[in-house]
N, C-alpha and C positions, 0 to 999 in steps of 0.2 A: 280298606287296605291301609296299612301303616306306611308312612313315607320314611325312606332310609337314605335320601340324598344328603349331601353335605349341608345344604341350606336348611334342611329340617332340623339338623342337630346344631345349627349355628356355627359350623366350622367354615372359616373363611367367608362368612356372610355377615349381614348387618348385626346379628346378635353377638357374634364373636368380636367384631370391631367395637361394639358398644361395651362389651365386658372388658376388653383391653383398655379402652379409654377410661372406664370407671376405676380399674385397678391403678392406672397411672395417676388419675386425679387423687385417689386416696393416698398413694405413695407420696405424691407432692405435698399433700396436707401434712402427713407425718414428718416429712423432712423440714417443712416450714416451722412446725411447732418445736421440733428438736433444736433447730438453729436459733429460734427466739429464746428458748429455755436456756440454751448454753450461753447466751449473751447477758444473763442476769446473775448477779451475785446474791447470796442470802441476805446480806445487809441492805441490798437495794429494795427488798420487800419487807424489811423489818424483822428478819430472822437473824439469830446469832451466827457468826461465821462457822463455828464448830471446828471439828478436827479437819486435817488436810483431806481434800477430796481427790479421788482418782480421776474424776472427769470434771470439766469446767461447768459452771452454771448451776442452776437449781436441779434438784432431783425431781423425778416424776411425782413422787409422793408429796413433795412440798407444793408443787403446782396444784395437785388435786386438793390438798388440804386448804390452801388459800382460796381456791376457786369454789370450794364447797361441793365438789363432785367426787364420785367414787374413784379410788385409785385404779381399780380394774378398768372402769369405763375410760378414764383418761389414757391408760396404757394402751387399750385397744384403739383409741383414736390415733395415737402416735404410730401404732403398728399398721395402720391402714386397714383395719377390719371394717366390714360393712355394717356400721352402726348408725342409728339416727341421732342427730344432734339438733336441738332447737336453737334458735338464735339467742334465746335468753341464757341458756347454758354456755353457749359459745361466748356470749358477752362477758360472763364471769371469767372464763379462761382468758379472754382478750385483756380484761382489766388486770388480771394477775400477771400476765406477761408484758404489761405496759405497751400494748400495741397502739400505734397512732391510727389516724383515720383510714389511711390507705391500707395499712396492714390489717386492720379490722375487716374492711370490705373484702380483702384478699382471703382472709380466713373464712368468711361467710360463703364466698363463691366456691372455694375448694370443698367446703363441707356441704355444699348444695343446700344451705339454710335459707337462701333467697332464690326466687325464680331467675334463671339466666336466659336471656333472650338469644336465640340463635341468630348469628349475624350472616347476612347474605354476602356472597362473593361479589367483589367489585367487577362490574361488567363493562364499565366505561366511564369516562369523565364527562358530565354534561357540559354543553357549551357555556352555560351560564357560570359554572364554576371556573372554567378557563378565563372567562371575561373578568371575574373577580380577581383572579391571580394577576392578570395583566394590568388591571386598574390600580393595583397596589404599587407598581413601579413608581419611583425608584426604590421603594422599600423592598428588600429581598423577601420573597415569599415562596413557600413550597407546599404542595399537597402530599401528605404522607398517610400511611395506614398505621395500625397499632404495632406493626413490626418495624417501623421506621423506613419501610420501602418508599422510595421517591416515585410517586405516581405522575406528578406534573410539577414543573417549576416555572416561575416567571423569568423574564430576561435579566432582572437585577440579581436574582439568586444565581443563575448560571454564570453571569459575568463576574460576580464577586468570588465564586469558588471554582472557576474553570481551571485555575492553576494550582489547586490544592494538592494534587498528588505528585509524588515522585515515582510511584509505582503505577502500573496500569490499573484503572478503575474496573475491577472485576465484578462488583456488586453495587448496584445503584441504590444505596441504603445509607442513611445518615450515621447509624451506629457502626456499620462495617467501615465506612470511609474514615471515621474518627479513630477506631481502635486498631486498624491494620496499617495505617499510614505512618511511617517512621517519623515524619516531621510534625505530626498532629500536635504534640505538646508545645512545639515552637509557635504554632499558629493559633491554637485555641489555648489562650493563656490560663484559663481556669479549668483546664482539662481534668485535674484531679477531683474537682467537684462535679463537673457535668457528665463525665462518662459513667461514673457509678450511679448517678441519677438516671441516666438513660437505661442502664441495665436494670435498675429497680423498676422503671416504668415497663420495660419489656417483661420482667418477671410478673408484674401485676396483670398485664394483658394476657399473659400465657395461661392464666387460670381459666380463661374463656376458650382456650384453644388446645387444651391438653389432649393428646392423641391425634391431633391434626398432622398428617404426614409432612406437609410443607413446613409447619412450625418446628416439628421435631427434627427434621433434617437440617433446617436453617441453624438451629441452636447447636446441633451436633457439629456441623461444619465450622461454625465460628469458634466453638470451644476447642476444636482441633487446631485451628489456625492461631489462636491467641490464648496463651496461658493466663494473661491478665483477665480476659473475659471469663474463662473457666473459673477462676478464683472468685470473681465478682458474682457470677451466677450461683456459685455454691453457697454464698452468704444468705440466700433467700430473702434479700431485702426487697421491699416493694415501696412504690411511691405513686402518688396521684398527680394529676396535671396542676399547673400553676405557673405564673409568670417567672421567668428565669433571666438572670443577667449573663450575657455571653460577651467575653472579651477576646478579640482577635488581634493578631498582628500578621496581616496578609501581605504577600509579595506585591510591591507596587502601590500599596495603600497605606500601610502603617497601622498604628494602634486604632482600633475601633471598638466601641462598646454599645451593645444592643440590649433591648428588652425583648425576650422571646415570648410571644403570645400565641396561644392556640385558639382557633375558631372552629367550632363544630360545623359540619356540612349537613344541611337538612336532608333527611332521607337516606343518608349514607353514614350510619353510626360508627363504622370502623375507620372512617377517614376524618382528618382535620386539616385545616390550613394553618401552617406555622408562619408567623410574620415576625421579621426582625425590624424593630423600631429603634432608631438612633436615640441614645441617651444624652448626647451632648452635641454642641454645634460643630466640633471638629469631626465627629463621626458623620453628621449630616452632610458636611462639606465633602466628605470622601465617599459618599454613596456612589455606586457604579453608574457610569454613563452607558446605558444599555444600547446606545448606537454603535459603540465600539465593537469590533470583531464581528459585525453583522452585515452581510451583503445587503444592498438596498432592496427593500421590498421583501426581505426574508423574514423568517420567524425569530425565535429567541436567539440570543447571542451564540456565536460559534455553532452553527447548525451541525448536528450530529455529535456534538461533544456531550459527555455525560454530565449531569448535574452533580455538584459537589455539596458536602454537608454544610 
């Protein structure tokens, strides 16, 4: 007997969800390629400027010619059609579009030219990881996931950022706390460099989570709250991890300069520990006293207070 239920046809079932995620991934790939193509001028790749163009950047035909691929094939790739692409061919496209290392890996992931490991949901923070966070005091340290959600913070991090917000902290997330707080530019002195970098990191991580309802909803909500985020997200810029310099001017502390370093957590590939190491003696002298605002024998500073970015 032939099955006729919705599951058999893939409606509202695993097949349907997989197909939607696949379409979303291919659409994301097309948008990324268009954004990178629009960012290049003919003279950037050795072509004459030619007559005035109706649209910015290179034409599809020019990218295909320089990469040594068929115009139809490249057009289908940008249109999100279900075509196969080897990493060798994608590498030629990446070279033509002058993609850096992070952008190239982003391209490979979106095109599924490399095997992508499915990441397990975080079920809890092992006691050993909490011990590591506490041991880093007085250096501020925080455990985050790829979406910048704060999973756990040590006392120094909570103490340093407990007075960050003028508005209620509605989302315990480093990016949300930076981009939705009106005073953020006053307190994060290199905001114009670091927030675009964080959005680029989020965009790179998104390639592994396209179609995930939590990710999609989170991005939709933040784009609705912040025009700045929506514009940065639309650039399709991606970035990889690396040491960063953060310069703060925090209430009651004054100017502080840190190196931000990420430490991978064994067995938890979607998580990392972010450590703020002082870059100078003045910053080291202003490190938080984690005993302040903490009742005797209690846990991290200001029990019940949200961690700040």
